[in-house]
N, C-alpha and C positions, 0 to 999 in steps of 0.2 A: 693570611691576606684580607685587605679589605679594599673592594671596590664601591664604595660611597653607598649601598643600599642596605638598607635594614628588612630584611624579611621575617614576619612573624607570623604566627599562627598559619604555618602552611600545612597541617594537619588535620583535617576535617570530614564528617562523614558525607561526602558527594551522595549518598542514597538519602540523605535526608531533604525531602524538598523545602522544609521552612528554610533549614540554612542556605540551601541552594539561592531560594528566591532573596533571603537577606544578604547574601554575599552579592548576587547579581545586581540588587538595589543599589549597593556601596561601591560598585565596581565603575570600569571604563568600558566594559563592554560594549562591540557594534550593535546595532539593532538585530535584533532576530527575527529569522522568518519561521513561522510557525504552519506546518501542513498539516490538514486535519481530513484523515479518510473517514466518509461521514459513511460509509458503509463497505461490507469486504464485496467478493465477486460472487459466492455461492451459498449464503445463508439469506433468509429472511428472517418475516417476524414468526417463524416458527421458532426459531432461535432465542429472539427479544422481541417483544410487541413493537418495542421504538426505532426499532431499523427501519429506515427509511426504504423503499422499493420504489413506487411511482418518479414520475419525472417531479412533480409538483411536490412532493414528501421530500425528495433527494435536495430542491432548490428551498423549501422551507430550513431544513437541516444546515442548510450549505450558509444560509444566510444568518442564522443562530450562531455557529461555529465561527464565521466572520465578524459580528458582534461583540463576540467574545475575544476577539484578537487575532483570529487565523488570517493569512494574509494569501494562503493559496491552498486548495480543497482538490484533494485526490476522487477521483470520482470513477466507480462502477457503474456505469447506467446498465439497466436492468432489461432482460428479455421480456420485450410486454404478451409473449403467447405462452412464457414461464418466466413469471416475475421473480421466483425465487434463483434465477441464473442470471450472468451476465449477460449483455447484449453482442452480437456479433455483426449491429448493421450502424452505419455512418448515422442516417438519420433521426437514431434512437438517442445518439449519443448528442446530436444536435439539440435535440428537444433539451435534454438536460442544459446543456450548456448555455443556452438561450435563456432559459429562464432563471438561470444562477445568475447572468450576466444582467439581467433587469435589474434583481436584487442587489446585488455586489457588484458594481461598475470597475470598480478598480482591483479586484482579486484575481489572482491566478488560478487559471483552471488547469489542471494536469490529469489529462486523462489516462486511465488503466492499460497496457499492452498486455497485463497479464492475462486476462481474459477468464477464461472459464476450463476446465477438465474436459481435455478431448478436442479443445478448438485447434484449426492451423493456423499455419502464420497471416493468411490474408485474414481470416476471421478477427483474431487480435489486433491486426493494423489496422481496423475498418476505423477504429473511433479519431485515427490521426486527418483522417478528410473533413473533422469535425472542427478543425482548428484551436485546438488547444493551446496555449503559449506552453503547455510541458506535456511530457508524457515519460511514462516507467519505462526503465529500459533494465532489463533482468540481464547480470551479467555472469550470470551461471544457471545452471540447472538447478531446478527446485522439488524436491520429495514431497511430499504430501501422504499425510495418512489421518484421517479421520471419521467420526459417525455426521452424519446429518440427522436432526429429528425430523420425525414424520411431520407434512404439513395436511393439518386437518380442518376439514370445512368448521366455520365459515370465511375460510383464507381464501383467496383466488387462487387457482391453479393447486390444488390439493396433491400430494405425492406420497407415497411411502418413505422411510426411513431408509437412507443408505450408509456404505461403508465403503469411503474412496479409499484408495492406496495406490499411487501413480507417481508420475514423474513428468515435470515440465522441460522440455529439453531446450537447451541454448548452446548450440554451438559456435565457434567463432563465427562461422559462414552466417548464420542466425541472428548474431549478436550486429556484427556487420552492417549485414542487411537493415534491422529494423533502425540502426543510428543512420544508415544512409536515406532511410525513407523518412526519419524526422528531420533531418539535416534540409532532405530536396525542399520541406514544406516548412521553413524557417522556425520548426519547434525544438524547444530546447529538451534534453534528453535527462529526467532524473534516474539516476544510475544507482541501482539496486544491486545490492549485495545480502543473498541470502544466510540467514542466523542458523548455525548448525545445533544452537545448545536444544533446541526441542526434540533433535533426533538422539542425543546423547541421552538426555530424560525420558525417552520412551525405552531404549534400550534397557536402562535403569530399572525402568519400572517393571519389562517384562522378562526382567532377570537373566537378561543375555550377558550381561556385562557386570561385573563387581563394584562396591562402590570404591574399591581403590584403583579404578582402570585409570590409564594414560591417556589425553587429550590432547593432539599435537594440532596445533594449527602452521601448517607449511603453506607457506606464500610463495607461487612459483611465479616466476617472470616471464614471459613470452616476450620475446621481441621480434618486429617484421624483420 
């Protein structure tokens, strides 16, 4: 059966970035929004000396990402009393957001509500009053397990290495609460889905499961 359309070259290595860029350049894809997370929430220069920590450093990193083509910047403002950790203060998010807006007036600012381990919902939501255009909305619980490096002098706020093993909860009530707080302020949610592949890999490395284990993605729908 013929439909008047000729399809060629349909099989290709989508993991090859050069082939992807070549196909994108020759395609009619719509414009792409690139979101750049310039730093994470609980690691700093002890992990990589190039990670921005202060508001000034984050604004400069955002400016460089913006010039490279990013149209959205994901922000983890830092606690100025322990700069390696995420902030739970609105004014610290305002400082970062203001400096980024001065350098990149038309960039979309996306503040995290992921915060840091041990934060309450109120602490995580403090970033919303800094009035970003978007904020992250975790759609499920997130387990974490990793080690942080020791933070040593001459870095500010030194601390020993830590092993973190915990859970960032996200019940239906919490998700609805976060979404409602964003909507009340006119903030668009960046809906995040936690990826499980790192958890599977950790089980394999720890020899808790064999290489022949079966991973099943169960998509459970819940309607009001």
